[in-house]
C-alpha positions in Angstrom: 0.0 -0.1 -0.2 2.6 2.0 1.0 4.6 1.5 -2.5 1.3 2.2 -4.0 0.7 5.5 -2.2 4.4 6.5 -3.3 4.0 5.7 -7.1 0.5 7.8 -6.6 1.9 10.8 -5.3 4.0 11.6 -8.3 1.6 10.2 -10.9 -0.4 13.6 -10.7 1.9 15.0 -13.4 4.0 18.4 -12.8 1.4 20.1 -10.0 1.6 16.9 -8.1 5.9 17.1 -8.5 5.3 20.7 -7.9 3.4 19.9 -5.0 6.3 17.7 -3.3 9.0 19.7 -4.3 7.5 22.5 -2.5 6.3 20.8 0.6 10.0 19.0 0.4 11.5 22.9 0.2 9.3 24.4 2.8 10.3 21.6 5.3 13.9 21.9 4.7 13.6 26.0 6.1 11.8 25.1 9.2 13.7 22.7 9.8 17.2 24.0 9.1 15.8 27.2 11.3 14.9 25.5 13.9 18.0 23.4 14.7 20.1 26.7 14.3 17.9 27.5 17.3 18.2 24.8 19.2 22.2 24.9 18.5 22.1 28.2 19.8 20.6 27.9 22.8 23.6 24.9 22.9 26.5 27.2 22.3 25.4 29.8 25.3 25.2 27.3 27.2 28.6 25.5 26.3 30.2 29.5 26.2 28.5 29.8 29.7 30.1 27.1 31.2 33.5 27.8 29.8 33.7 31.3 31.6 33.2 29.6 35.4 37.0 29.5 35.9 36.7 33.4 36.1 35.3 32.9 39.3 37.8 31.4 41.3 38.5 33.9 43.3 35.0 34.8 44.7 35.0 35.0 48.5 31.5 32.8 49.0 33.3 29.4 47.5 34.8 26.8 49.9 36.5 24.3 47.8 39.9 23.3 48.8 42.3 20.7 47.8 45.4 19.1 49.1 47.8 21.4 46.7 50.1 24.5 46.5 48.1 27.5 47.1 47.8 30.0 44.2 47.0 34.0 44.7 44.5 35.3 42.8 43.2 38.8 42.3 40.6 39.6 39.4 40.8 43.5 38.1 37.6 43.8 36.2 36.2 45.6 35.2 39.0 46.8 32.7 37.7 48.4 29.3 39.6 49.0 25.8 36.9 51.1 23.7 33.5 49.8 25.1 34.8 46.2 25.4 35.2 44.3 28.5 38.5 42.9 29.8 38.6 39.5 32.0 42.1 40.5 34.1 43.5 38.4 36.3 46.3 38.3 38.2 47.8 34.8 39.4 51.2 33.6 41.6 52.0 30.2 42.4 53.4 29.5 45.5 54.6 25.9 44.6 54.8 23.4 41.4 51.5 22.2 42.2 49.2 25.1 42.3 45.8 24.7 40.3 46.3 26.1 36.5 43.0 27.7 34.7 41.8 26.4 32.5 43.1 27.5 28.5 46.8 27.7 29.8 49.4 24.7 29.5 50.9 26.4 32.7 51.1 29.2 35.0 52.7 32.1 34.1 56.1 33.4 35.7 56.0 36.5 37.4 56.0 39.3 34.4 54.7 37.3 32.0 50.9 36.9 30.8 48.8 35.1 28.6 46.6 36.7 26.4 43.3 35.2 24.5 43.7 35.5 20.3 41.6 38.3 20.0 43.4 40.7 22.9 46.7 38.9 21.3 45.6 41.3 18.6 45.0 44.1 19.3 47.8 44.4 22.1 49.6 43.7 18.4 48.0 46.3 16.7 47.1 48.8 19.2 50.0 51.8 19.7 51.1 50.8 23.1 50.8 53.7 25.0 46.8 52.8 24.2 46.8 49.2 25.9 49.5 47.0 26.3 51.5 49.5 28.4 48.9 48.6 31.3 50.4 44.6 31.5 53.9 45.3 31.8 55.7 42.0 30.7 55.9 39.7 28.1 53.3 37.8 26.1 54.5 34.7 26.9 51.0 32.7 24.9 47.7 32.4 24.5 45.0 31.3 26.4 42.8 28.7 24.7 39.5 28.0 23.9 39.1 26.3 27.2 38.6 29.4 29.3 36.9 31.6 27.0 33.7 32.2 25.8 33.7 33.7 22.3 36.0 34.2 19.6 36.1 37.6 20.5 37.0 37.3 24.4 39.2 39.9 25.5 41.1 37.5 28.4 44.0 38.2 29.9 46.5 36.2 32.6 49.0 37.9 34.1 51.9 36.4 36.6 53.4 38.3 39.8 55.7 38.0 42.2 53.3 36.4 45.0 54.7 38.8 47.9 53.9 41.3 46.0 50.6 40.2 44.9 49.6 39.3 48.4 49.5 42.6 49.9 47.3 43.9 47.0 43.6 44.9 47.7 41.1 42.2 46.8 44.1 38.9 46.5 43.2 35.7 47.9 44.8 32.3 48.2 42.7 29.5 46.1 43.6 25.7 45.8 41.0 25.1 43.3 39.5 26.8 40.2 36.3 27.3 40.0 33.9 24.8 37.9 30.7 25.9 38.9 28.5 29.3 40.1 29.7 30.4 43.8 27.2 30.3 46.2 27.0 33.4 45.9 28.1 36.7 43.5 28.1 40.2 44.6 30.7 41.9 42.8 33.4 39.6 42.3 32.4 36.9 39.8 33.6 38.1 36.5 32.5 34.5 34.9 28.9 35.0 34.9 28.4 34.9 31.2 25.7 36.3 29.9 22.2 35.3 30.9 21.1 32.1 29.2 18.1 31.3 31.0 17.0 34.7 29.5 18.2 33.8 26.0 16.8 30.7 25.9 13.5 32.5 26.1 14.3 35.1 23.4 15.6 32.2 21.2 12.2 30.3 22.2 10.2 33.4 21.0 12.0 33.6 18.3 12.1 30.2 17.3 8.2 30.1 17.5 8.1 33.3 15.2 10.1 32.0 12.4 8.2 27.9 12.8 4.8 29.2 12.6 4.6 30.9 9.2 7.0 27.6 8.2 4.1 25.3 9.7 1.5 27.5 7.6 3.7 27.4 4.6 3.9 23.3 4.8 -0.2 22.8 5.1 -0.6 25.5 2.2 2.1 23.6 0.1 0.1 20.4 1.4 -3.3 21.7 -0.1 -1.8 22.4 -3.1 -4.4 20.5 -6.0 -6.5 19.7 -2.8 -9.7 19.5 -4.7 -8.2 17.4 -7.5 -6.7 14.8 -4.7 -10.3 15.0 -3.0 -11.8 13.7 -5.9 -9.7 10.9 -6.3 -9.8 9.6 -2.8 -13.2 9.7 -2.6 -13.5 8.0 -6.5 -11.0 4.7 -4.6 -13.6 4.6 -1.9 -16.5 4.1 -4.4 -14.3 1.0 -5.6 -14.2 -0.2 -2.3 -11.0 1.3 -0.6 -11.5 2.0 3.4 -10.9 5.0 5.0 -7.4 3.5 7.1 -5.9 2.8 3.3 -7.1 6.2 2.1 -5.4 7.7 5.6 -2.4 5.7 4.8 -2.3 6.2 1.1 -2.7 10.3 2.4 -0.1 10.3 4.9 2.6 8.3 3.0 2.6 11.0 0.1 2.7 14.0 2.4 5.4 12.1 4.8 7.6 11.6 2.1 8.3 14.8 1.2 8.6 15.7 4.8 10.9 13.1 4.9 13.3 14.7 2.1 12.7 17.9 3.4 13.7 17.2 7.4 17.1 15.5 5.8 17.7 18.6 3.4 16.6 20.9 6.4 20.2 19.0 8.0 21.9 20.1 5.5 20.6 23.6 5.7 21.4 23.7 9.2 25.1 22.5 8.6 25.2 25.5 5.7 24.1 27.8 8.2 26.0 26.8 11.0 29.4 29.0 10.0 26.4 31.9 9.1 24.4 31.4 12.4 27.9 31.5 14.6 28.8 34.8 13.0 25.9 36.6 14.5 26.6 37.9 17.6 23.3 37.3 19.3 24.8 37.7 23.2 27.1 40.6 21.9 30.2 38.2 20.9 30.0 35.9 18.0 29.8 31.7 18.8 32.7 28.8 18.4 31.6 27.1 15.4 32.0 24.0 17.3 29.3 25.1 20.2 26.8 25.1 17.5 25.8 21.4 17.8 22.9 19.6 18.8 22.5 16.8 21.3 21.6 12.9 20.3 17.7 13.5 21.9 16.8 16.9 20.4 18.3 15.0 16.9 16.1 11.9 16.9 13.1 14.2 18.0 13.5 16.7 15.0 14.6 13.9 12.5 11.5 11.7 13.3 8.9 14.5 14.5 8.5 16.4 11.6 7.6 14.0 9.5 5.1 12.6 12.0 3.6 15.6 12.3 3.8 15.9 8.3 2.1 13.0 8.6 -0.6 14.5 10.9 -1.0 17.6 9.0 -2.0 15.7 6.0 -4.5 13.5 7.9 -6.4 16.5 9.0 -5.8 18.4 5.7 -7.8 15.7 3.7 -10.3 14.5 6.6 -13.3 15.1 4.6 -12.5 12.0 2.3 -12.6 9.3 4.8 -16.4 10.1 6.3 -17.6 9.2 2.9 -17.0 8.1 -0.5 -19.4 10.7 -1.7 -17.9 13.4 0.6 -16.6 15.4 -2.0 -19.4 15.0 -4.5 -22.5 16.5 -2.4 -20.1 18.9 -0.9 -21.9 21.4 1.1 -21.5 25.0 2.3 -19.1 24.4 5.7 -20.2 25.6 9.0 -19.3 29.0 9.5 -17.0 29.8 12.6 -18.2 31.2 15.6 -17.6 34.1 17.7 -16.2 32.1 20.2 -13.2 31.5 17.9 -12.1 34.6 19.2 -11.7 33.1 22.7 -7.9 32.2 22.6 -6.7 35.2 20.9 -8.2 37.5 23.8 -7.0 34.8 26.0 -3.5 35.5 25.1 -3.8 39.1 25.5 -5.4 39.1 28.6 -2.9 36.7 30.1 0.2 39.3 29.1 -2.3 42.1 30.4 -2.8 40.0 33.6 1.4 40.1 34.8 1.3 43.7 34.3 1.9 45.1 37.8 2.3 41.6 39.0 6.1 40.6 37.2 6.7 36.8 38.1 9.7 36.9 40.3 11.8 34.2 38.9 13.7 33.8 35.2 11.1 30.7 34.6 8.5 32.2 35.6 8.8 35.1 33.4 10.0 32.7 30.7 6.1 30.8 31.0 4.2 34.2 31.5 5.6 35.8 28.6 6.4 33.1 26.1 3.2 31.9 26.8 1.9 35.0 26.7 2.8 35.2 22.6 2.3 31.7 21.5 -1.3 31.9 22.4 -1.7 35.3 20.7 0.0 33.9 17.7 -2.4 31.0 17.9 -5.6 33.3 18.8 -4.4 35.2 15.2 -5.0 31.7 13.0 -8.4 30.6 14.8 -9.9 34.0 15.1 -8.7 34.9 11.0 -11.6 32.9 9.3 -14.1 34.6 12.2 -12.5 38.0 11.7 -12.7 37.6 7.3 -16.4 36.5 8.1 -17.4 38.5 9.7 -16.2 41.8 7.4 -17.3 40.0 4.4 -20.7 39.7 5.8 -20.9 43.6 6.4 -19.2 44.5 3.3 -21.9 42.7 1.5 -24.8 43.9 2.7 -23.3 47.5 1.7 -22.5 46.6 -2.0 -24.2 46.3 -5.1 -21.3 46.2 -7.7 -20.7 42.5 -9.2 -16.8 41.5 -8.4 -17.2 43.0 -4.5 -20.7 40.6 -4.0 -19.2 37.7 -5.9 -16.1 38.1 -3.8 -17.6 38.7 -0.2 -20.0 36.3 -1.0 -17.8 33.4 -1.4 -15.9 34.5 1.8 -18.6 34.7 4.1 -19.4 31.0 2.6 -16.0 29.3 2.8 -13.8 32.1 5.1 -11.5 29.3 6.1 -10.1 29.0 2.6 -10.1 33.2 2.5 -8.4 33.4 5.6 -5.9 30.2 4.7 -4.0 32.1 2.2 -3.0 35.0 4.0 -2.6 33.2 7.3 1.8 33.3 7.4 1.8 36.9 6.1 -1.2 37.7 9.6 1.7 36.2 11.7 4.8 37.1 10.4 3.7 41.5 10.6 2.3 40.3 14.3 6.4 39.3 14.7 7.6 42.2 12.8 5.5 44.6 14.7 6.2 43.2 18.4 9.6 42.9 17.8 10.1 45.9 16.4 8.3 47.7 19.1 10.0 46.1 21.9 13.2 46.5 20.7 12.6 50.3 20.1 11.6 51.2 23.5 14.2 49.2 25.1 16.9 51.2 22.7 14.8 54.2 22.8 14.9 53.6 27.1 18.5 52.3 27.2 19.9 54.4 24.5 20.9 57.3 27.0 23.7 54.8 28.7 26.3 55.6 26.0 26.0 59.0 27.6 25.8 61.8 25.5 28.1 64.0 23.8 29.7 66.1 26.6 30.2 62.7 28.8 31.6 61.0 26.2 34.7 62.8 25.8 36.0 62.3 29.6 37.9 59.3 31.4 37.0 59.1 35.4 39.6 57.2 37.3 39.5 56.8 41.6 37.6 55.0 44.4 33.8 55.1 44.6 32.2 56.2 47.8 33.6 53.6 50.3 36.8 52.3 49.0 40.2 53.3 49.8 41.6 56.4 48.9 43.5 57.2 45.3 46.4 58.9 46.9 47.8 61.2 49.1 48.8 63.8 46.6 48.7 64.1 42.4 52.6 62.8 41.6 54.2 65.8 39.5 55.5 63.5 36.9 51.9 61.5 36.5 50.5 65.7 36.2 53.1 66.1 33.5 53.0 63.0 31.5 48.6 63.3 31.3 49.2 66.9 30.2 51.4 65.5 27.2 48.9 63.2 26.2 47.5 63.9 22.6 43.6 65.0 23.0 43.7 65.9 26.4 41.5 68.9 27.1 41.4 69.1 31.4 41.2 67.1 34.8 39.4 68.1 37.7 40.5 66.4 41.0 38.0 65.7 43.6 39.5 65.1 47.6 38.1 63.7 50.4 35.4 65.4 52.9 37.0 64.4 56.2 34.6 66.7 58.1 30.7 66.3 56.3 31.5 70.7 55.3 29.4 70.7 52.9 26.3 68.4 51.8 23.9 68.6 48.0 20.5 69.4 49.6 19.0 67.4 46.6 20.9 64.1 46.9 18.9 60.9 48.9 19.3 61.2 52.8 21.8 58.0 53.1 23.8 59.6 50.6 27.8 59.1 50.7 29.5 62.2 52.1 30.5 64.5 49.0 33.8 65.1 47.0 35.5 68.6 47.6 36.7 70.0 44.2 38.2 73.3 43.3 36.4 75.6 41.3 39.4 76.2 39.2 39.2 72.5 39.0 34.9 72.6 38.0 35.4 74.9 35.3 38.2 72.7 33.7 34.6 70.3 33.5 31.5 71.9 33.0 29.7 68.7 31.9 29.7 68.5 35.5 28.4 70.9 36.9 29.6 75.0 38.4 30.3 76.5 41.4 28.5 79.5 43.1 29.7 82.7 42.0 32.5 83.8 44.1 33.0 80.7 45.7 36.2 78.8 46.0 34.9 75.4 46.6 32.5 73.1 45.9 30.8 70.7 47.3 30.4 67.8 44.5 27.9 64.4 44.8 30.2 61.7 44.9 28.7 60.2 41.8 28.3 63.4 40.2 31.3 62.4 37.9 30.1 58.8 36.7 26.7 60.9 35.1 25.4 59.8 32.1 23.8 63.3 31.0 25.4 66.3 31.5 24.9 68.4 34.4 25.9 72.1 33.2 23.3 73.6 34.5 24.0 72.2 38.6 25.0 74.9 40.9 26.7 73.0 43.4 26.9 73.9 47.2 30.1 75.5 48.4 32.2 74.5 50.4 33.8 76.6 53.4 37.2 75.6 53.2 40.1 77.3 51.2 41.7 76.1 47.8 45.1 75.3 48.8 43.7 73.4 51.9 41.5 71.3 49.5 44.4 70.5 47.4 46.2 68.8 50.5 43.3 66.3 51.2 43.7 62.8 50.2 42.8 62.2 46.3 39.8 60.3 45.8 39.2 60.9 42.2 39.9 62.2 38.5 37.8 63.1 36.0 39.8 63.6 32.9 38.7 65.8 29.7 40.1 64.7 26.1 39.2 65.2 22.5 37.0 63.1 22.3 38.7 60.5 20.1 39.2 57.0 21.1 43.2 57.0 20.8 43.2 60.0 23.3 40.5 58.1 25.8 42.5 54.8 25.7 46.2 57.3 26.4 44.6 58.7 29.4 42.9 55.3 30.5 46.3 53.4 29.8 48.3 56.0 32.0 45.6 55.9 34.7 45.8 52.4 35.2 49.5 52.2 34.8 49.8 55.0 37.7 47.1 53.4 40.0 46.7 50.1 39.5 44.8 49.2 42.5 41.7 51.8 40.9 39.9 51.3 37.6 39.4 54.0 34.7 35.5 54.7 34.0 33.9 55.9 31.1 29.8 56.3 30.5 30.8 53.9 27.1 31.9 51.2 29.3 29.4 50.4 31.9 27.0 50.9 28.9 28.4 48.1 27.0 27.1 45.2 27.9 23.5 46.1 27.9 24.4 47.6 24.5 25.9 44.2 23.2 22.9 42.7 24.5 20.7 45.3 22.5 22.8 44.6 19.3 22.3 41.3 19.4 18.2 42.0 20.0 18.9 43.7 17.0 20.6 41.1 15.4 17.3 38.6 16.1 14.8 41.8 15.2 16.9 41.7 11.6 16.5 37.1 11.2 13.1 37.5 11.9 12.0 40.4 9.2 14.4 38.7 6.6 13.2 35.1 7.2 9.5 35.3 8.3 8.1 38.5 5.6 9.7 36.0 2.6 8.2 32.6 3.4 4.8 34.6 4.0 5.4 36.0 0.8 6.0 32.5 -0.4 2.9 31.1 1.1 0.4 33.8 0.0 1.7 32.5 -3.5 1.3 28.9 -3.3 -1.8 29.5 -1.5 -3.3 31.9 -4.1 -2.4 29.3 -6.7 -3.9 26.3 -5.2 -7.2 28.5 -4.8 -7.2 29.2 -8.6 -6.2 25.5 -9.1 -9.1 24.1 -7.3 -11.5 26.1 -8.5 -10.9 26.3 -11.8 -14.3 24.5 -12.8 -16.6 27.1 -11.2 -14.7 30.1 -12.9 -14.8 28.1 -15.8 -18.2 27.7 -16.0 -18.6 31.9 -14.9 -16.8 32.2 -18.0 -18.7 29.8 -20.2 -21.9 32.1 -19.1 -20.8 35.0 -20.0 -18.6 36.9 -17.1 -15.9 38.3 -18.3 -12.3 38.1 -17.6 -11.3 40.9 -16.1 -14.5 40.3 -13.6 -12.8 37.1 -12.3 -9.4 38.9 -12.2 -11.1 41.0 -10.2 -13.2 38.8 -8.1 -9.8 36.7 -6.7 -8.1 40.3 -6.4 -11.1 41.2 -4.0 -11.1 37.7 -2.2 -7.3 37.8 -1.5 -6.7 41.4 -0.8 -10.1 41.8 1.6 -8.8 39.1 4.3 -5.2 40.7 4.0 -5.8 43.8 4.4 -8.1 43.7 7.6 -6.0 40.7 9.0 -3.0 42.9 8.9 -4.8 46.1 10.6 -5.6 43.4 13.5 -2.3 41.3 13.5 -0.5 45.2 13.8 -3.0 46.5 16.4 -2.3 43.1 18.8 1.5 43.5 18.4 1.6 46.8 19.3 -0.6 45.8 22.4 1.3 42.4 23.1 4.3 45.0 23.1 3.3 47.0 25.2 2.0 44.9 28.2 5.5 43.0 27.8 7.4 46.4 28.2 5.3 47.5 31.2 4.8 44.4 33.0 9.1 43.3 32.9 10.7 46.8 32.4 7.9 49.6 33.2 8.5 50.8 29.9 5.8 52.7 28.0 5.5 51.4 24.5 7.4 54.3 22.2 6.3 54.4 18.5 8.9 52.8 16.2 8.8 55.6 13.5 8.4 55.9 10.2 11.2 53.1 9.2 8.5 50.6 10.6 5.0 51.8 9.0 7.3 52.1 5.6 8.5 48.6 5.7 4.9 47.6 6.4 3.3 49.5 3.8 6.1 47.3 1.7 5.2 44.4 2.6 1.7 45.1 1.4 2.2 46.5 -1.3 4.5 43.3 -2.3 2.0 41.1 -0.5 -0.9 42.8 -2.9 1.5 42.2 -6.1 2.6 38.9 -5.9 -1.7 38.7 -5.6 -1.6 40.4 -9.0 1.3 37.9 -10.3 -1.2 35.0 -9.8 -4.5 36.6 -11.7 -2.4 35.5 -15.5 -2.7 31.9 -14.8 -6.8 32.6 -14.1 -7.3 32.5 -18.0 -5.5 29.1 -18.9 -6.8 27.4 -16.4 -10.2 28.3 -16.5 -10.9 27.7 -20.8 -14.1 25.5 -22.1 -12.0 22.3 -21.1 -11.7 22.7 -17.1 -15.8 22.9 -17.4 -16.0 19.4 -18.4 -16.9 16.8 -15.9 -15.0 13.7 -15.6 
């Protein structure tokens, strides 16, 4: 029976072969995307596991071993041009001291190992911008076993044990971390990316990509459905059982699904290098990390053909009811208003979590992922009812023949009318929600990059509560600082031991203000200014760390002379430059070399992690847009062609009775365009609504309009869709000739 089914599958000429090839191609695309998504989730986990070693110095770790202790000091955060560097200082106390992964041996004092990406930067950049921060000899490279990404900037520096033991933050360890410590405050640089969050995002993306693909497969499965239904009904009349018909129908689609699944695995292998180079997490993946687990591969290999067989069974279920089921076809039962229930339920679920955000990541994943998937499912379920409702409203208000025929046909079988545009509707929903969410996050977090005035400065020193930076600034250091090309000025913040003044706008529990002379403050107007006639100002301890200009801020006057302030210990420096990367990194290198126990900071440094995350999300948005829209367009074209093929005889009869070809083309155009435009409006509105509720619940952001680019893209997509519909209309003349009106 299976052999007969396979022979029957290709016996329908070019149409049958085209149908099988289309199903195969659609399945291959879906499988390739699904495997790529699963591999990306696995890659995130593998990358996170490889950076656990960096948590070795965490205070909460209690693991121990009978080996020579290793002195360990974490010098993060360190940055170069907005990219974070992981800088670890080590010193062995004996031959059995533990060795971090990625190193063949511990570096000796005066040596260091660098990751390939950092070693490349050290070779290419001028020494006074980067390598002068790390005195010593580059002894080798850190291997992949210690790196999250090919782009990771990691340096392990060898130190003298006695010297390192005297440095703040150094501690002895006897084991290298292989798991997250019990608690991570500020001493866990190896936490990696939010794997759970990436799983949530990639799961939504997988759903967004697969829904249109599944609809495309279903659409392709129904190509020439009317012809096949008649064939199956005829087989029932000559004695075939429902079970045999089911087997034949399933085999016909399963053979294409099996071929598509195998091609999908090949497509995944071709996509791996491309996926590896897309910085979804802010950095690229190692190609070897993009792998599938055996259960994942087996589930896809077996699950997709089974799903195709089930889909074929559902698509052609009517012919198993009665041998005369096709020839005695009646008007389908109209969809009821209850079809809108899943859509409303999904929106209600998202709305319920506004101001009730789950506390755990797993809870958030369950809440938001479920809500979005239910909304997408609800759009597909509610589409036919919406199509029927609008068609009936138009039918009651029109008298034009073409419009009347089109809307009555839609009202008679709204499922077929909506099926043609279902993939595009989901693509519009996904596009709208994605662009709205990413655009709003970018609007609210874009300020993290600082404004033009703050991006020219380098701040270096102690934060409130830390040990002071220096008792006084060395004259040699000041001379070298002034000699840096692009240097503009420096403001020095001193301790305020007597609490001489306090900013009235600061919170009650805020640390004491720093004292800055008005002469220095004038060199950094972005921080604020003194009151007229003042000599010293009491500046907010975080005033130098502001992401936005505070030029209008007038700081309180401190009752102390400038000379007395200059004799107080130095807390931090605020160095302004011409804003070039070279000038800022030269200043940073000089500060790091002179005061190695503090960190040089820029506003773009603090934003780098979140900006990298935003960049990864933008990449995901681009992938969704560039994948779903073409697939949805193909689904629309195949569906319109399938509809024309299945209705060739009714249209041929209309032509024989005198209906002009222009009228029939107008009917087809209206029959496809009406559900497209109506459902598009609903999908766009639903996308904005779902995005607004997610943003308010998860981030307490108000939705921001995506701007003209998005609306232009939507209009372009709709115009392209109407063009696809128009491009299929010339087929009408060829397939509705007199021979198509014959019975048998």
